[in-house]
C-alpha positions in Angstrom: 14.3 13.3 -16.9 13.5 10.7 -14.2 11.7 7.6 -15.2 8.2 7.1 -13.7 8.0 4.4 -11.0 5.3 1.8 -12.0 2.9 -0.1 -9.8 4.6 -3.3 -11.0 8.0 -2.1 -9.6 6.5 -1.1 -6.3 4.4 -4.3 -6.0 7.6 -6.3 -6.8 9.5 -4.7 -4.0 6.7 -5.2 -1.6 6.2 -8.9 -2.5 9.6 -9.4 -1.1 8.4 -8.3 2.4 9.0 -11.0 5.1 8.0 -9.0 8.1 7.5 -10.8 11.3 4.0 -10.7 12.8 3.7 -7.1 13.7 2.5 -5.8 17.0 1.6 -2.4 15.6 0.8 -0.9 12.2 3.9 1.3 12.6 6.1 -2.0 12.5 4.7 -2.7 9.1 5.4 0.9 8.1 9.0 0.4 9.0 9.2 -2.8 7.1 7.7 -1.2 4.0 9.9 1.8 4.2 13.0 -0.4 4.4 11.9 -2.5 1.5 11.2 0.5 -0.8 14.6 1.9 0.2 16.3 -1.4 -0.6 14.6 -1.4 -4.0 15.9 2.1 -4.7 12.4 3.5 -4.9 12.1 7.1 -3.5 9.0 7.7 -1.5 7.2 10.1 0.8 5.9 8.6 4.1 2.6 10.0 5.3 2.1 11.9 2.2 -0.5 14.7 2.2 -2.7 14.4 -0.8 -5.3 17.0 0.2 -6.5 18.6 3.4 -7.3 15.9 5.9 -6.1 13.2 3.4 -2.8 11.5 4.0 -1.7 8.2 2.5 0.9 6.0 4.2 3.4 6.0 1.4 3.5 7.8 -2.1 6.0 6.3 -4.5 5.9 8.6 -7.4 2.1 8.2 -8.3 1.7 4.9 -6.6 -0.1 5.2 -3.3 0.6 2.5 -0.6 -1.9 2.1 2.2 -1.1 -0.2 5.1 -3.7 -2.0 7.3 -3.0 -4.2 10.3 -5.2 -7.2 10.7 -8.2 -7.6 8.5 -9.8 -4.2 7.7 -13.4 -3.6 6.9 -13.8 -3.8 3.1 -16.4 -1.0 3.0 -14.4 1.4 5.2 -11.1 0.7 3.2 -12.9 1.1 -0.1 -14.2 4.5 1.0 -10.8 5.5 2.2 -9.2 4.4 -1.1 -11.8 6.3 -3.1 -10.7 9.5 -1.4 -7.1 8.8 -2.3 -8.0 7.8 -5.9 -9.8 11.2 -6.2 -6.4 13.0 -5.9 -4.5 13.8 -9.0 -1.2 12.8 -7.4 -2.3 9.2 -7.2 -2.2 7.0 -10.3 -2.7 3.7 -8.6 -3.1 2.1 -5.2 -1.4 -0.8 -3.4 -2.9 -2.0 -0.2 -0.6 -4.0 2.2 -2.7 -6.0 4.9 -1.9 -8.8 7.2 -5.1 -10.6 6.2 -7.0 -10.7 2.9 -9.9 -8.4 2.1 -12.0 -8.0 -0.9 -11.3 -4.9 -3.0 -12.3 -3.8 -6.4 -9.7 -4.0 -9.2 -10.1 -0.3 -10.0 -11.4 2.7 -8.1 -12.3 5.8 -10.1 -10.4 4.2 -13.1 -7.2 3.8 -11.1 -5.8 0.3 -10.5 -5.9 -1.3 -7.1 -3.7 -4.1 -6.0 -3.8 -6.0 -2.7 -0.7 -7.5 -1.1 -1.5 -9.8 1.9 1.4 -10.4 4.3 0.0 -13.7 5.6 0.3 -15.1 2.1 3.8 -13.9 1.9 4.6 -15.5 5.2 3.5 -18.9 3.7 1.2 -19.6 6.7 -2.6 -19.8 7.1 -4.1 -17.6 9.8 -7.6 -18.5 11.2 
């Protein structure tokens, strides 16, 4: 029986991201896919959770959503709520270039934010 991948394992892999400043969100997708592969974590890219509902990456039951720039907190929270309502999702990790306020849980499922600008070690205006 395969061991379930935890949010901590996925977060640890993503915390090692050192992607250059990305021109496009697809550039961040490529870096995340490479990082998950290097960590030995199998994933589905653009995973269909429900009709009209796709998450950028699904690593076992951990959903990973990527946003370029600084997304609207309200819009992102609504999107995450749709994902959290799906049985296939046990927790959510959001990867953004810039920090955004998010709740710690949505529908009882943990939410974690990974901010690329903090991993770069630089401050952006």
